[in-house]
C-alpha angles and dihedrals in degrees: 000000000000119000090243093053091047091053092049092050091049091050091050091050091052091051092049092047090051092051092049091049092053094050094043090050094056093229099334118151097226133250123346141101112323113240109254129219098022120153130203127203126181119189143161131226103017092316095312096123124035113222097176140345123198115184089175105025123185110267134172134186121327095347131200125212090249094051091047089056093046092050092054107031141032105263136181121192141194137203096043095317096303099106125057111229100174141005119199090343097311108121136194120242121084134339121189087345095306125112114252131181142158118271128179138208131194113207089345095306126111106239117237094222142038121294092244089060097043114095119220116231130196113280094015118151109214117195125187116189130178110213149151113274098189093119097039140352091211130062100171098190139010134191099221098096096058130181080041137114087028097059102046102011130212127317091355095307120113112217133204113265124218126188109206113197131188085210116022090198095053116115093239092056091054093044094052093050092045092051091050091049091050088053091053095256118132112210136188117225123218146141124281116294092341099133143040103269103168093130097032134095107234132202113193114204125191145069114318090244087065097044103042096088091063106111092219092056102039093095092067090078089058097054136239097321088065102033110013089239119123095213130075122207113209115246090245089052094230097115142021124210119218112217135203127227091277091054095253121140112254096180140341118232123204138184116013095022120140132193136198115190143143132217140167135211115212112302094340118117117269117270124209127205129207099187146138148182091269140349091287090054092049090051090051090051090049092054089052092052097106137103099253095052096043098043113130094353122133089204135337138223121194123206121176086346090302111129114229113192115213137249089048108227138175110275098036 
C-alpha cells in the first residue's frame, strides 16, 4: 500500500468514526470535560406536577441539552430526533381538547434553537415542561430557575446584572439586591431606564404604574400572546388579573397584590419585574423573591403574602 493511499484510508476512517459517534451520541458534541453542576427538571402543566428532578444528572463529554435529557429519562423524538415527543411516557398532542407539547428552558430562558443543537454549560439549570399552548406558543422567560440566569448567564456567558428601582430606598429594592448578593450575584443599582443596558440582565422594581412605560415590559398588559406572562396588570396599575392556560381571567386581584415575572422582546436580554399594585404589593413581591418560593414557577402573583403561581391551573 502506498503512503498516500494509507493516509487517505486513515482520513476516511476518522470521518466515518466521527459520524458514528455523533449519531450514537444523540446530538452529543463529542469528548471533552463534562459540564459540572448542571441540574435537570422535568414537569407537567406549567410546573404543577414534577415528573423527574435530577440535582446531579448523568453527563458526559461536551453535552447537549437533548443528550442530557436522553441520558436521564426515557425519551421519544420526532422529525429526525430534533423534537421531543414524549418524556417518561408523557407525550405531546392534546389533553382535554387543548394542544400540549414539551418546551424547554435553560437558566429560565427559552432557547432559540433545538435541544440537540444547544450546548450544556457548567451550572446550567435545564427545565423541560409539557404544557398547554392555547394562549401562546412562546414563553420567552420564566422565573422558576432563580437564581438563574443571573448566576451563570445565558449560553455559557455570565452577564452584568442591574436592579432598576423606582425608589432606591424602598424595602423591595433592598431585598432584591440582598437576595442576589446572597446568591453570589453582584448587581448594580440604578433608577429606571437610566442607562444603556443592551447586554445587561435587568430587574425592574416598583409599582406597575412606574414600570409600565418600559418598552420591554409593555406587552404584559396585553397578556401571554404578547409577553409570555399569564397575568395582566391593569393600565392604571391598581389591579392584576390572574390568567389560566387559555389566557382567560380567573380572578382579578387589587390592593396589596405583587407580581414577579420575566419577559423578553426579540433578541434583547430578558427583563424581570418585581412589581405590584401599590407599595404594599411591591413589598410582598420582594419578600417572595427567593429560590424556594419561585422554584418551578412560570410567573408568580402574591396576595396577602400567599403565592399564586400563574397560569392558574387545575391541581394548584
